[in-house]
C-alpha atoms as one frame of an Amber mdcrd trajectory, in Angstrom:
protein
  -5.473 -48.974 -35.136  -7.183 -51.179 -37.647 -10.911 -51.694 -37.975 -11.538
 -52.391 -34.288 -13.527 -49.686 -32.543 -12.626 -49.085 -28.933 -14.886 -47.400
 -26.392 -12.004 -45.464 -24.806  -8.469 -44.522 -25.757  -5.802 -43.970 -23.098
  -2.403 -42.426 -23.783   0.442 -42.463 -21.244   3.674 -40.590 -21.862   6.763
 -39.133 -20.202   8.733 -35.955 -20.793  11.876 -35.826 -18.710  10.600 -35.534
 -15.122   6.893 -35.392 -16.035   4.373 -38.173 -16.594   0.837 -37.818 -17.847
  -2.175 -39.545 -19.259  -5.199 -38.569 -21.242  -8.365 -40.533 -21.814 -10.815
 -39.845 -24.612 -14.136 -41.473 -25.432 -14.477 -42.904 -28.914 -17.362 -40.535
 -29.665 -15.203 -37.455 -29.075 -12.368 -38.566 -31.382 -13.961 -37.395 -34.638
 -14.978 -34.112 -33.043 -11.473 -33.224 -31.882  -9.493 -34.336 -34.945  -9.855
 -31.066 -36.952  -8.847 -29.090 -33.855  -5.545 -30.942 -33.380  -4.294 -30.986
 -36.967  -1.472 -28.542 -36.146   0.040 -30.681 -33.390   3.513 -32.104 -34.057
   6.048 -34.322 -32.310   8.105 -31.963 -30.147  11.457 -33.732 -30.563  11.248
 -33.542 -34.360  10.663 -29.776 -34.487  13.281 -27.259 -35.510  11.604 -24.228
 -33.908  10.413 -25.672 -30.625   9.785 -22.405 -28.787   7.706 -20.901 -31.597
   5.686 -24.113 -31.869   4.886 -24.193 -28.159   3.945 -20.506 -28.166   1.498
 -20.893 -31.063   0.101 -24.272 -30.045  -0.651 -22.964 -26.548  -3.017 -20.420
 -28.132  -4.702 -23.179 -30.161  -5.141 -25.293 -27.014  -6.809 -22.407 -25.190
  -8.914 -21.189 -28.144 -10.274 -24.638 -29.028 -10.551 -25.790 -25.392  -8.600
 -28.920 -26.301  -8.286 -30.161 -22.707 -12.077 -30.265 -22.301 -12.230 -33.306
 -24.606 -10.090 -35.440 -22.295  -9.758 -36.742 -18.821  -6.209 -35.539 -18.283
  -3.576 -35.553 -15.573   0.089 -34.519 -15.606   2.373 -34.965 -12.607   6.051
 -35.219 -11.761   7.456 -38.718 -12.228   7.700 -39.070  -8.457   3.893 -39.345
  -8.576   3.888 -42.321 -10.978   1.819 -44.484  -8.585  -0.949 -41.847  -8.607
  -1.061 -41.835 -12.415  -1.072 -45.632 -12.674  -3.669 -46.048  -9.927  -5.983
 -43.585 -11.747  -5.709 -45.630 -14.922  -6.186 -48.955 -13.142  -9.240 -47.548
 -11.365 -10.595 -46.406 -14.738 -10.050 -49.902 -16.186 -11.738 -51.469 -13.176
 -14.756 -49.148 -13.522 -15.061 -49.846 -17.269 -14.622 -53.616 -17.366 -17.237
 -54.135 -20.080 -15.627 -51.615 -22.441 -13.039 -52.118 -25.155 -10.038 -49.990
 -24.248  -6.965 -49.044 -26.272  -3.847 -47.988 -24.350  -0.685 -46.497 -25.772
   2.155 -46.378 -23.271   5.705 -45.042 -23.401   8.108 -47.701 -24.717  10.194
 -47.729 -21.526   7.181 -48.579 -19.380   5.424 -50.940 -21.783   6.354 -54.352
 -20.307   5.618 -53.410 -16.703   2.389 -51.641 -17.557   1.163 -54.495 -19.750
   1.696 -56.943 -16.864  -0.350 -54.745 -14.538  -3.191 -54.414 -17.061  -3.343
 -58.186 -17.648  -3.898 -58.689 -13.923  -7.009 -56.501 -14.097  -8.284 -57.244
 -17.607  -6.459 -58.908 -20.438  -9.488 -59.478 -22.673 -10.975 -56.063 -23.360
  -7.818 -53.970 -23.231  -5.159 -53.642 -25.900  -1.819 -52.184 -24.787   0.702
 -51.060 -27.386   4.034 -49.270 -27.337   3.962 -45.615 -28.278   6.443 -46.334
 -31.080   3.907 -48.729 -32.672   1.436 -45.923 -33.348   1.274 -45.382 -37.093
   2.004 -41.826 -38.178  -1.018 -39.824 -39.382  -3.547 -42.092 -37.621  -6.041
 -40.598 -35.194  -4.303 -42.377 -32.327  -0.922 -40.939 -33.281  -2.349 -37.421
 -33.572  -4.014 -37.666 -30.169  -0.737 -38.871 -28.648   0.847 -35.645 -29.947
  -1.576 -33.664 -27.799  -0.258 -35.346 -24.650   3.337 -34.949 -25.843   2.752
 -31.221 -26.331   0.960 -30.744 -23.012   3.799 -32.526 -21.187   6.359 -30.262
 -22.819   4.345 -27.139 -21.993   4.160 -28.208 -18.326   7.845 -29.104 -18.262
   8.862 -25.712 -19.659   6.471 -23.881 -17.308   8.134 -25.696 -14.406  11.657
 -24.967 -15.750  10.897 -21.257 -15.990   9.871 -20.979 -12.324
């Protein structure tokens, strides 16, 4: 997002009854970008099942999750997810942090963040991510992981 370099990037997203976040250090962004080039926005895909089947292999082969601090829970555990992120912000007060949050939760989440730190943290709506940027591509990783968890849960 522009020329500003952030120390950490946080992405928060929902998929039906699941909520998750991932956090990546700025230094790991360049390293992971070639490994996530095949990720796509789930809702825009025609062959969703085939995509999830093949992308799951890429996730495992390239150890994609090892680049992130990551947590996915049912939406009933929203306070746990938000408290993890707020604790992270509190522990990294001297860092510049970029946060992309689901559009539906943007206003409430932005208010919470401003209480803790309004100076070093930039919160944007997920819909404001520009397609083909590094931030957008990383958000697709969380979108895909949420959908994989959701489908795993549905098949139980």
